[in-house]
C-alpha positions as CSV (number, residue, x, y, z in Angstrom):
1,X,-100.8,62.4,-64.5
2,X,-101.5,61.6,-60.9
3,X,-99.3,63.2,-58.2
4,X,-99.9,60.6,-55.5
5,X,-101.3,57.0,-55.6
6,X,-102.4,54.9,-52.6
7,X,-101.8,51.2,-53.0
8,X,-104.7,49.3,-51.3
9,X,-102.7,46.1,-50.9
10,X,-99.7,44.4,-49.4
11,X,-96.8,42.1,-50.2
12,X,-95.1,41.7,-53.6
13,X,-97.8,43.3,-55.6
14,X,-97.7,46.5,-53.4
15,X,-94.0,46.6,-53.9
16,X,-94.5,46.2,-57.7
17,X,-97.0,49.0,-57.9
18,X,-94.8,51.3,-55.7
19,X,-91.9,50.8,-58.1
20,X,-94.1,51.7,-61.1
21,X,-95.2,54.8,-59.3
22,X,-91.6,55.9,-58.7
23,X,-90.7,55.3,-62.3
24,X,-93.5,57.6,-63.4
25,X,-92.6,60.3,-60.9
26,X,-95.6,59.6,-58.7
27,X,-95.5,59.5,-54.9
28,X,-96.6,56.2,-53.4
29,X,-98.7,55.8,-50.3
30,X,-98.8,52.4,-48.5
31,X,-101.3,51.1,-46.0
32,X,-100.6,48.4,-43.5
33,X,-102.2,46.2,-40.9
34,X,-100.7,45.6,-37.5
35,X,-99.1,42.4,-38.8
36,X,-97.5,44.2,-41.7
37,X,-95.8,47.1,-39.8
38,X,-92.3,45.9,-40.9
39,X,-93.3,44.7,-44.4
40,X,-91.2,45.6,-47.4
41,X,-94.0,47.6,-49.1
42,X,-94.1,49.9,-46.0
43,X,-90.4,50.5,-46.3
44,X,-90.5,51.2,-50.1
45,X,-93.4,53.7,-50.0
46,X,-93.1,57.5,-49.6
47,X,-95.7,57.5,-46.9
48,X,-97.3,54.7,-44.9
49,X,-100.4,54.6,-42.7
50,X,-101.8,52.0,-40.3
51,X,-105.4,50.7,-41.1
52,X,-106.1,48.2,-38.3
53,X,-105.8,44.7,-37.0
54,X,-104.2,41.8,-38.9
55,X,-107.6,40.4,-39.9
56,X,-108.2,41.5,-43.5
57,X,-111.8,42.5,-42.7
58,X,-110.5,45.1,-40.3
59,X,-107.8,46.4,-42.5
60,X,-107.2,45.6,-46.2
61,X,-111.0,45.0,-46.8
62,X,-112.1,48.0,-44.8
63,X,-113.3,50.5,-47.5
64,X,-113.9,53.3,-45.1
65,X,-110.4,53.1,-43.5
66,X,-108.7,53.0,-46.9
67,X,-110.6,56.0,-48.2
68,X,-109.9,57.9,-45.0
69,X,-106.2,57.4,-45.5
70,X,-106.5,58.5,-49.2
71,X,-108.1,61.8,-48.0
72,X,-105.5,62.4,-45.2
73,X,-102.6,61.6,-47.6
74,X,-104.0,63.7,-50.4
75,X,-103.9,60.7,-52.9
76,X,-105.7,61.4,-56.1
77,X,-105.9,57.7,-57.2
78,X,-106.0,54.2,-55.7
79,X,-104.4,51.1,-57.2
80,X,-106.0,47.9,-55.7
81,X,-103.4,45.4,-56.9
82,X,-105.0,41.9,-57.0
83,X,-107.1,40.1,-54.4
84,X,-108.7,42.0,-51.5
85,X,-110.8,44.9,-53.0
86,X,-109.5,44.7,-56.5
87,X,-112.7,43.2,-58.0
88,X,-115.1,44.9,-55.5
89,X,-117.6,47.1,-57.4
90,X,-118.7,48.7,-54.2
91,X,-115.2,49.9,-53.6
92,X,-114.9,51.2,-57.1
93,X,-118.1,53.2,-56.6
94,X,-116.9,54.5,-53.2
95,X,-113.7,55.8,-54.8
96,X,-115.7,57.7,-57.4
97,X,-118.0,59.2,-54.7
98,X,-114.9,60.2,-52.7
99,X,-113.3,61.9,-55.7
100,X,-110.5,59.4,-56.0
101,X,-109.7,57.7,-59.3
102,X,-109.9,53.9,-59.1
103,X,-107.2,52.4,-61.2
104,X,-109.2,49.6,-62.9
105,X,-112.5,49.1,-64.7
106,X,-115.7,50.8,-63.8
107,X,-118.0,49.4,-61.2
108,X,-120.6,48.7,-64.0
109,X,-118.0,46.6,-65.9
110,X,-117.1,44.7,-62.7
111,X,-120.8,44.0,-62.1
112,X,-121.2,42.7,-65.6
113,X,-118.1,40.4,-65.5
114,X,-117.6,39.9,-61.7
115,X,-120.3,37.3,-61.4
116,X,-119.6,34.3,-63.5
117,X,-123.3,33.7,-64.2
118,X,-123.9,37.3,-65.3
119,X,-120.8,37.0,-67.5
120,X,-122.1,33.8,-69.1
121,X,-125.5,35.6,-69.7
122,X,-123.6,38.5,-71.4
123,X,-121.6,36.1,-73.5
124,X,-124.7,34.4,-74.7
125,X,-125.9,37.8,-76.0
126,X,-122.5,38.5,-77.6
127,X,-122.4,35.1,-79.4
128,X,-119.3,33.9,-77.5
129,X,-118.9,30.1,-77.1
130,X,-118.5,29.0,-73.5
131,X,-118.4,25.7,-71.6
132,X,-121.8,24.0,-71.6
133,X,-123.8,24.5,-68.4
134,X,-126.1,26.9,-66.7
135,X,-126.1,30.7,-66.8
136,X,-128.1,31.1,-63.6
137,X,-127.6,29.9,-60.1
138,X,-129.0,26.5,-59.1
139,X,-132.2,26.6,-57.2
140,X,-132.4,23.1,-55.9
141,X,-130.7,19.7,-55.8
142,X,-133.4,18.3,-58.1
143,X,-132.7,21.0,-60.7
144,X,-128.9,20.3,-60.4
145,X,-129.6,16.5,-61.0
146,X,-131.7,17.2,-64.1
147,X,-129.1,19.5,-65.6
148,X,-126.2,17.2,-64.8
149,X,-128.0,14.3,-66.4
150,X,-128.6,16.3,-69.5
151,X,-125.0,17.6,-70.1
152,X,-123.4,14.4,-68.7
153,X,-120.9,13.6,-66.0
154,X,-118.3,14.6,-64.9
155,X,-119.6,18.1,-64.1
156,X,-118.1,21.0,-62.2
157,X,-120.0,23.1,-59.5
158,X,-118.7,26.7,-59.3
159,X,-119.4,29.7,-57.1
160,X,-120.8,32.5,-59.2
161,X,-118.8,35.1,-57.2
162,X,-115.8,32.8,-56.8
163,X,-112.2,32.6,-57.7
164,X,-109.1,30.8,-56.5
165,X,-110.8,27.4,-56.4
166,X,-113.2,28.5,-53.6
167,X,-116.7,27.1,-53.9
168,X,-115.6,24.7,-56.6
169,X,-116.4,20.9,-56.7
170,X,-115.7,18.2,-59.3
171,X,-118.6,15.7,-59.4
172,X,-118.0,12.4,-61.2
173,X,-121.3,10.6,-60.4
174,X,-124.9,11.3,-59.5
175,X,-124.6,10.0,-55.9
176,X,-121.9,12.7,-55.2
177,X,-123.9,15.6,-56.4
178,X,-126.0,16.5,-53.3
179,X,-123.2,16.6,-50.8
180,X,-120.9,18.4,-53.3
181,X,-123.6,21.1,-53.9
182,X,-124.0,21.6,-50.2
183,X,-120.3,21.9,-49.7
184,X,-119.8,24.3,-52.7
185,X,-122.7,26.6,-51.4
186,X,-121.3,26.6,-47.9
187,X,-117.8,27.5,-49.0
188,X,-119.0,30.1,-51.4
189,X,-121.0,31.8,-48.6
190,X,-118.0,31.8,-46.3
191,X,-115.6,33.1,-48.9
192,X,-117.7,35.6,-50.9
193,X,-120.9,36.2,-48.8
194,X,-122.7,34.8,-51.8
195,X,-123.9,31.2,-52.0
196,X,-124.9,31.2,-55.7
197,X,-123.5,28.1,-57.4
198,X,-123.9,27.0,-61.1
199,X,-123.0,23.9,-63.2
200,X,-120.4,23.6,-65.9
201,X,-119.5,20.5,-68.0
202,X,-116.1,19.3,-66.8
203,X,-113.8,19.1,-69.8
204,X,-111.5,16.2,-69.7
205,X,-107.7,17.0,-69.6
206,X,-108.2,20.7,-70.5
207,X,-105.6,23.5,-70.7
208,X,-106.2,26.8,-68.9
209,X,-105.2,29.6,-71.2
210,X,-105.9,33.2,-70.7
211,X,-105.7,36.3,-72.9
212,X,-104.4,39.7,-71.6
213,X,-106.3,42.8,-72.8
214,X,-105.7,46.5,-72.4
215,X,-108.5,49.0,-73.1
216,X,-108.3,52.8,-72.8
217,X,-111.1,55.2,-72.1
218,X,-111.2,56.3,-75.7
219,X,-112.6,53.1,-77.2
220,X,-109.4,51.3,-78.1
221,X,-109.0,47.7,-77.0
222,X,-106.1,45.4,-77.8
223,X,-105.0,41.9,-76.8
224,X,-101.4,41.3,-75.7
225,X,-101.1,37.5,-76.3
226,X,-101.9,34.5,-74.1
227,X,-100.6,32.9,-71.0
228,X,-100.5,29.2,-70.3
229,X,-101.8,28.7,-66.8
230,X,-102.5,24.9,-66.7
231,X,-100.2,24.0,-63.9
232,X,-102.5,24.3,-60.9
233,X,-102.8,22.8,-57.4
234,X,-106.3,22.8,-56.0
235,X,-107.4,25.1,-58.8
236,X,-104.7,27.6,-57.8
237,X,-102.1,28.5,-60.5
238,X,-98.5,27.6,-59.6
239,X,-96.6,28.0,-62.9
240,X,-97.5,30.3,-65.8
241,X,-95.8,30.9,-69.1
242,X,-96.1,33.1,-72.2
243,X,-96.7,32.3,-75.0
244,X,-98.6,29.0,-74.7
245,X,-96.7,26.1,-76.3
246,X,-99.9,25.0,-78.1
247,X,-101.2,28.3,-79.4
248,X,-100.1,29.2,-83.0
249,X,-100.6,32.6,-84.6
250,X,-104.0,31.8,-86.1
251,X,-105.3,30.5,-82.8
252,X,-103.9,33.5,-80.9
253,X,-105.7,35.8,-83.3
254,X,-109.0,34.0,-82.9
255,X,-108.7,33.9,-79.1
256,X,-107.6,37.5,-79.0
257,X,-110.5,38.7,-81.1
258,X,-112.9,36.9,-78.8
259,X,-111.3,38.4,-75.7
260,X,-111.6,41.9,-77.2
261,X,-115.3,41.2,-78.0
262,X,-115.8,40.1,-74.4
263,X,-114.2,43.2,-73.0
264,X,-116.1,45.6,-75.4
265,X,-119.4,43.9,-74.7
266,X,-118.9,44.9,-71.0
267,X,-117.7,48.4,-71.7
268,X,-114.4,47.4,-70.1
269,X,-111.5,49.7,-69.6
270,X,-108.0,49.3,-68.1
271,X,-106.1,45.9,-67.8
272,X,-108.1,42.7,-67.7
273,X,-107.8,39.0,-68.5
274,X,-110.2,36.8,-70.4
275,X,-109.8,33.1,-69.4
276,X,-110.5,30.1,-71.6
277,X,-110.5,26.3,-71.3
278,X,-109.0,24.5,-74.3
279,X,-109.8,20.9,-75.0
280,X,-107.3,18.3,-76.4
281,X,-108.6,19.2,-79.9
282,X,-107.6,22.8,-79.3
283,X,-111.2,24.1,-79.2
284,X,-111.4,27.0,-76.8
285,X,-114.3,28.0,-74.6
286,X,-114.9,31.3,-72.6
287,X,-114.5,30.6,-68.9
288,X,-114.6,34.0,-67.1
289,X,-113.0,37.4,-67.0
290,X,-110.8,38.7,-64.3
291,X,-111.4,42.4,-63.9
292,X,-108.0,43.3,-62.4
293,X,-104.2,42.8,-62.8
294,X,-103.2,39.2,-62.7
295,X,-100.5,37.7,-60.5
296,X,-98.8,36.3,-63.6
297,X,-98.7,39.6,-65.5
298,X,-94.8,39.7,-65.6
299,X,-94.6,37.0,-68.2
300,X,-96.7,39.1,-70.6
301,X,-94.6,42.1,-69.8
302,X,-91.4,40.2,-70.7
303,X,-92.6,38.9,-74.1
304,X,-94.3,42.1,-75.2
305,X,-92.0,44.7,-73.7
306,X,-95.0,46.6,-72.3
307,X,-95.2,47.6,-68.6
308,X,-98.8,46.7,-67.6
309,X,-98.8,48.6,-64.3
310,X,-97.5,51.7,-66.1
311,X,-100.4,51.3,-68.6
312,X,-102.9,50.8,-65.9
313,X,-101.9,54.1,-64.4
314,X,-101.6,55.9,-67.7
315,X,-105.0,54.7,-68.9
316,X,-106.6,55.7,-65.6
317,X,-105.1,59.2,-66.0
318,X,-106.9,59.5,-69.4
319,X,-104.1,58.6,-71.8
320,X,-104.9,56.9,-75.1
321,X,-103.1,53.8,-76.2
322,X,-100.4,54.9,-78.7
323,X,-100.2,51.6,-80.4
324,X,-102.5,49.4,-82.5
325,X,-103.1,45.7,-82.5
326,X,-100.8,45.2,-85.4
327,X,-98.0,46.8,-83.5
328,X,-98.2,44.3,-80.6
329,X,-95.5,41.6,-81.1
330,X,-94.5,38.6,-79.1
331,X,-90.8,37.9,-78.6
332,X,-89.1,35.1,-76.7
333,X,-90.6,33.0,-73.9
334,X,-91.2,33.7,-70.2
335,X,-92.1,31.3,-67.3
336,X,-93.1,32.3,-63.8
337,X,-92.9,30.3,-60.6
338,X,-95.0,31.4,-57.6
339,X,-92.8,31.1,-54.4
340,X,-95.0,30.3,-51.4
341,X,-94.2,30.0,-47.7
342,X,-95.4,26.4,-47.7
343,X,-93.9,23.1,-46.4
344,X,-93.7,20.5,-49.3
345,X,-93.1,17.7,-46.7
346,X,-96.3,18.6,-44.8
347,X,-98.9,18.7,-47.6
348,X,-97.9,22.2,-48.5
349,X,-99.1,23.6,-45.2
350,X,-98.4,27.3,-44.7
351,X,-95.0,28.0,-43.1
352,X,-94.9,31.5,-41.4
353,X,-91.9,32.6,-39.5
354,X,-88.7,34.7,-39.6
355,X,-86.5,34.7,-42.7
356,X,-83.0,34.2,-41.3
357,X,-81.1,34.1,-44.5
358,X,-82.1,35.1,-48.0
359,X,-80.1,34.5,-51.2
360,X,-81.8,35.9,-54.3
361,X,-81.1,34.7,-57.8
362,X,-80.0,37.1,-60.6
363,X,-78.2,37.0,-63.9
364,X,-79.3,37.0,-67.6
365,X,-83.0,36.6,-68.2
366,X,-84.0,36.5,-64.5
367,X,-86.6,38.7,-62.8
368,X,-87.7,38.4,-59.2
369,X,-90.8,40.3,-57.9
370,X,-90.6,39.9,-54.1
371,X,-92.2,41.2,-51.0
372,X,-89.7,39.7,-48.5
373,X,-86.3,40.6,-47.0
374,X,-83.9,39.0,-44.7
375,X,-85.0,39.4,-41.1
376,X,-88.7,39.8,-41.9
377,X,-91.2,37.6,-40.2
378,X,-93.8,36.2,-42.6
379,X,-97.2,36.6,-41.0
380,X,-99.7,33.8,-40.9
381,X,-102.7,36.0,-41.5
382,X,-102.6,36.2,-45.4
383,X,-102.0,34.3,-48.6
384,X,-98.5,32.7,-48.3
385,X,-97.2,34.1,-51.6
386,X,-93.8,35.5,-51.0
387,X,-92.4,36.3,-54.5
388,X,-92.5,35.4,-58.2
389,X,-89.4,34.2,-60.0
390,X,-89.6,34.7,-63.8
391,X,-87.2,33.3,-66.4
392,X,-87.0,34.8,-69.9
393,X,-85.2,33.4,-73.0
394,X,-85.3,33.6,-76.7
395,X,-87.2,30.3,-76.7
396,X,-88.9,28.0,-74.2
397,X,-85.9,25.8,-73.7
398,X,-83.6,28.7,-72.8
399,X,-86.3,30.1,-70.4
400,X,-86.5,26.7,-68.7
401,X,-82.7,26.4,-68.4
402,X,-82.3,29.9,-67.0
403,X,-85.2,29.4,-64.5
404,X,-83.7,26.1,-63.4
405,X,-80.3,27.8,-62.8
406,X,-82.0,30.6,-60.8
407,X,-83.9,28.1,-58.6
408,X,-80.6,26.5,-57.7
409,X,-79.4,30.0,-56.6
410,X,-82.6,30.7,-54.5
411,X,-82.4,30.1,-50.8
412,X,-84.9,31.2,-48.1
413,X,-83.7,30.2,-44.6
414,X,-85.8,30.0,-41.5
415,X,-89.1,29.0,-43.1
416,X,-90.2,26.3,-45.6
417,X,-90.9,27.2,-49.3
418,X,-92.1,25.3,-52.4
419,X,-88.9,26.0,-54.3
420,X,-88.1,22.3,-54.5
421,X,-91.5,21.7,-56.3
422,X,-90.4,23.9,-59.2
423,X,-87.2,21.9,-59.7
424,X,-89.4,18.7,-60.0
425,X,-91.7,20.4,-62.5
426,X,-89.1,22.0,-64.7
427,X,-87.1,18.7,-64.9
428,X,-90.1,16.6,-65.7
429,X,-90.0,15.2,-69.2
430,X,-93.7,15.9,-69.9
431,X,-93.3,19.6,-68.8
432,X,-90.2,19.8,-71.0
433,X,-92.2,18.5,-73.9
434,X,-95.2,20.8,-73.1
435,X,-97.5,17.8,-72.5
436,X,-99.4,19.5,-69.7
437,X,-103.0,20.1,-68.7
438,X,-104.8,21.2,-65.5
439,X,-104.3,17.7,-63.9
440,X,-100.6,17.6,-64.5
441,X,-99.5,18.8,-61.1
442,X,-101.9,16.6,-59.2
443,X,-100.5,13.6,-61.0
444,X,-97.0,14.7,-60.3
445,X,-97.6,15.2,-56.6
446,X,-98.9,11.7,-56.3
447,X,-95.6,10.4,-57.6
448,X,-92.7,9.9,-55.2
449,X,-89.8,12.3,-56.0
450,X,-86.9,10.6,-57.8
451,X,-83.9,10.5,-55.6
452,X,-80.7,11.8,-57.2
453,X,-77.6,9.7,-56.8
454,X,-75.5,10.7,-53.8
455,X,-72.7,13.1,-54.7
456,X,-69.6,12.4,-52.5
457,X,-68.5,16.1,-52.7
458,X,-72.0,17.3,-51.7
459,X,-71.9,14.9,-48.7
460,X,-68.5,16.2,-47.7
461,X,-69.7,19.8,-48.0
462,X,-72.8,19.1,-45.9
463,X,-70.7,17.4,-43.2
464,X,-68.4,20.4,-43.0
465,X,-71.3,22.9,-43.0
466,X,-73.0,20.9,-40.1
467,X,-69.7,21.0,-38.2
468,X,-69.4,24.8,-38.7
469,X,-73.0,25.4,-37.5
470,X,-72.4,23.2,-34.5
471,X,-69.3,25.1,-33.5
472,X,-70.5,28.6,-34.2
473,X,-73.9,28.2,-32.6
474,X,-75.4,31.7,-33.0
475,X,-77.8,32.3,-35.9
476,X,-77.0,36.0,-36.2
477,X,-74.7,38.5,-34.5
478,X,-76.0,39.9,-31.2
479,X,-79.1,37.7,-31.0
480,X,-77.8,34.8,-28.9
481,X,-80.1,32.5,-30.9
482,X,-79.0,29.2,-32.1
483,X,-79.5,27.9,-35.7
484,X,-82.7,26.2,-36.6
485,X,-82.4,22.5,-36.0
486,X,-79.6,22.8,-33.5
487,X,-80.2,21.1,-30.2
488,X,-79.4,23.9,-27.8
489,X,-80.0,21.7,-24.8
490,X,-77.0,19.6,-25.7
491,X,-74.7,22.7,-25.9
492,X,-72.6,23.1,-22.8
493,X,-70.3,25.7,-24.2
494,X,-70.6,29.4,-23.3
495,X,-72.0,32.0,-25.6
496,X,-70.9,31.8,-29.2
497,X,-68.6,34.5,-30.7
498,X,-70.6,37.2,-32.5
499,X,-67.5,37.7,-34.7
500,X,-67.5,34.1,-35.8
501,X,-71.2,34.1,-36.4
502,X,-70.9,37.3,-38.6
503,X,-68.0,35.8,-40.5
504,X,-70.0,32.6,-41.1
505,X,-73.0,34.5,-42.3
506,X,-70.9,36.4,-44.8
507,X,-69.2,33.2,-46.0
508,X,-72.5,31.5,-46.8
509,X,-73.8,34.4,-48.9
């Protein structure tokens, strides 16, 4: 087993990996940019090293700096988390050359599956059904027009090196194709330094369902069940659950066997995810493979009882999977909400700033993977993901009820978050009935939120709270700051009492 692991990431996933290291008796090394000096992952690690300016290109994406820290710290392995360098074959090769174990697949497997067009070519050879379209990048607008006419509109343009909705365009008619192709290529070049774009038939009202796999370095590959990832905004997942409400044991077996075949065809090892689109008739098509740990991995951990980060590390250390496919069981139901620093009232615009009050949910069936703490300033330089709130129950209904209760306990003061969005989703009758597809959230956001009837007690409590804030004034003891939203210019009184402010803060916990 490794003695020391460097985590080449930040935020909640870095905290998650650090905790796994400590549980396995491994020292954890953090790296941080100038903007992350006070971040939670820096506080949790055994050692922490600066790697440069806030810009990711100068810090978290700088391979040389990260490997220099690994050498200085004496780390014998690197965990990339997700995002940043996690799917970078060049980084995986550099780790091997530096004598540091990369906790993930080989560079060759990344090359095979990292490009969507190369993955589609490989799937053709393996006999795996995928969404109709091209397996090579488009060479011209004229070629795109011919292919789109053959497979029929609507079509989807996708960046071959893409992810997270970057370089992706839905095209409903021929007259939209030229400008959409130019836009997709331009965004792909900016995001991935690769302008290759290909065409896929757009499946109407699909579900996005993915299959988690684990593969050791001794030839054993298993699937760990599926995750429903259909709730997306701008092609970014927002809510995930396991198992999928529409997948029965037979469909799970068939999807799982295809996922294993995909992984084995690429010589894949470690944790990975094979993604599928599922049409309304429950036909499924290979979409792509993510060669890393997924953001939504906790829902699989809760329904299988397996710690995926532990197994990533143990597989990288040469251990063999001690269980077979028949021994993998699915129990209960788990749903995850991605908590973002976003303003729901301003088109979900990022909301960086200082967290002045933080009330975290807990109780039966609740898990919170978080990278924030009270007093921390959320930087504006990175993805606004703050935390993941996961509810687990014996069935889907209990998981929804527990998660709803936990959302009511969750409060992040000082910045805006999307917590209110999840209350809308979980209370929507179509979500409750599992009538969802990839367009569900876009349709929901176009609807005006239903206003709950006024509660006289809630109005009275709000009035009292407003009065207390007006009297106390200070946001925190010793700061001399006034609460957010309070018009300090209208205050003629002297400095507020720090004792009163401290008492108020404790009373509101």
